[in-house]
C-alpha positions as CSV (number, residue, x, y, z in Angstrom):
1,M,5.3,23.5,20.1
2,L,2.9,26.4,20.0
3,S,-0.3,27.1,21.9
4,L,-3.5,27.0,20.0
5,S,-4.1,30.6,21.0
6,E,-0.7,31.7,19.6
7,F,-1.4,29.8,16.4
8,K,-4.9,31.4,15.9
9,A,-3.4,34.9,16.4
10,D,-0.6,34.4,13.9
11,A,-1.7,31.5,11.6
12,S,-1.2,33.3,8.2
13,R,2.4,34.1,9.0
14,L,3.1,30.7,10.5
15,L,1.8,28.8,7.5
16,V,4.0,30.7,5.0
17,E,6.9,28.3,5.4
18,P,6.6,24.6,5.0
19,T,6.9,23.2,8.5
20,R,5.3,21.0,11.1
21,L,3.7,22.6,14.2
22,V,2.6,20.9,17.3
23,L,-0.3,22.8,18.8
24,T,-1.0,22.7,22.5
25,Q,-4.1,23.3,24.5
26,N,-3.8,23.7,28.3
27,G,-0.2,22.8,28.1
28,R,-0.8,19.4,26.3
29,A,0.0,18.5,22.7
30,R,-3.4,18.3,20.9
31,A,-2.8,18.6,17.2
32,V,-0.2,18.7,14.4
33,V,-0.3,21.1,11.5
34,E,2.1,20.4,8.7
35,D,2.7,21.4,5.1
36,Y,0.5,19.5,2.7
37,Q,3.5,18.4,0.5
38,Q,5.2,17.0,3.7
39,H,2.0,15.2,4.6
40,R,1.7,13.6,1.1
41,E,5.4,12.5,1.2
42,R,4.9,11.0,4.7
43,Q,1.7,9.1,3.5
44,R,3.6,7.7,0.5
45,A,6.4,6.5,2.7
46,L,3.9,4.8,5.0
47,V,2.3,3.0,2.1
48,M,5.7,1.8,0.9
49,L,6.5,0.5,4.4
50,K,3.2,-1.3,4.6
51,L,3.8,-2.9,1.3
52,M,7.3,-4.0,2.4
53,V,5.9,-5.6,5.5
54,Q,3.2,-7.4,3.6
55,G,5.8,-8.7,1.1
56,E,8.0,-10.0,4.0
57,R,5.0,-11.7,5.5
58,D,4.2,-13.3,2.2
59,V,7.7,-14.6,1.8
60,E,7.7,-16.0,5.4
61,A,4.4,-17.8,4.7
62,G,5.6,-19.2,1.4
63,R,3.2,-17.1,-0.7
64,V,5.7,-16.5,-3.5
65,V,5.8,-17.0,-7.2
66,P,9.0,-17.5,-9.2
67,Q,10.1,-14.3,-11.0
68,E,10.1,-16.1,-14.4
69,Q,6.4,-17.0,-13.9
70,V,5.5,-13.5,-12.9
71,F,7.0,-12.0,-16.0
72,A,5.6,-14.7,-18.3
73,D,2.2,-14.1,-16.9
74,L,2.6,-10.3,-17.4
75,R,3.7,-10.8,-21.0
76,R,0.7,-13.0,-21.7
77,R,-1.7,-10.4,-20.2
78,L,0.0,-7.6,-22.1
79,A,-0.3,-9.6,-25.3
80,G,-4.0,-9.6,-24.8
81,N,-4.5,-13.1,-23.3
82,R,-7.1,-12.3,-20.7
83,S,-8.1,-15.8,-19.9
84,T,-7.4,-17.5,-16.6
85,Q,-4.1,-19.3,-16.2
86,T,-4.0,-23.0,-16.7
87,A,-3.6,-25.5,-13.9
88,S,-0.2,-26.5,-15.1
89,S,1.2,-23.0,-14.9
90,S,-0.4,-21.8,-11.6
91,V,-1.0,-23.3,-8.2
92,C,-2.0,-21.5,-5.1
93,R,1.0,-22.0,-2.8
94,R,-1.1,-21.7,0.3
95,H,-4.1,-23.8,-0.5
96,G,-2.9,-26.0,-3.4
97,A,-5.8,-24.9,-5.6
98,T,-5.1,-25.1,-9.3
99,D,-8.2,-23.2,-10.3
100,A,-8.5,-19.6,-9.0
101,S,-12.3,-19.9,-8.6
102,R,-11.7,-22.8,-6.1
103,C,-9.0,-21.0,-4.0
104,P,-10.3,-19.4,-0.8
105,S,-7.7,-16.6,-1.1
106,P,-9.3,-13.6,-2.8
107,R,-5.8,-12.1,-3.4
108,W,-4.7,-15.1,-5.5
109,R,-8.0,-15.1,-7.3
110,S,-7.6,-11.4,-8.3
111,L,-4.1,-12.1,-9.6
112,T,-5.0,-15.0,-11.7
113,T,-8.3,-14.1,-13.2
114,S,-9.0,-11.6,-15.9
115,P,-10.7,-8.3,-15.0
116,P,-14.5,-8.0,-15.9
């Protein structure tokens, strides 16, 4: 911890080494200064954690697709087949819709329809 006054007086020297500094004002922590690379790494880690939590929630809610179907769909898309999936190959697990345009879930619609 470092007072804001001390940081201002010696900022150029303090910022030479990658570190995280907690700055205080009137004896209370008020701000954190950290190396940009550390900040980016922390942000990436937070994004990964959020994605993991979202994935766990999807599994708990039954919003899953068999792995074979995912890879088959990706192969079709990579082969240039940009049309929407057929009702026989895709059903929204949450709403039972077989047509992406009729499913209230925007996430499922975006996964099953071709980009503009």
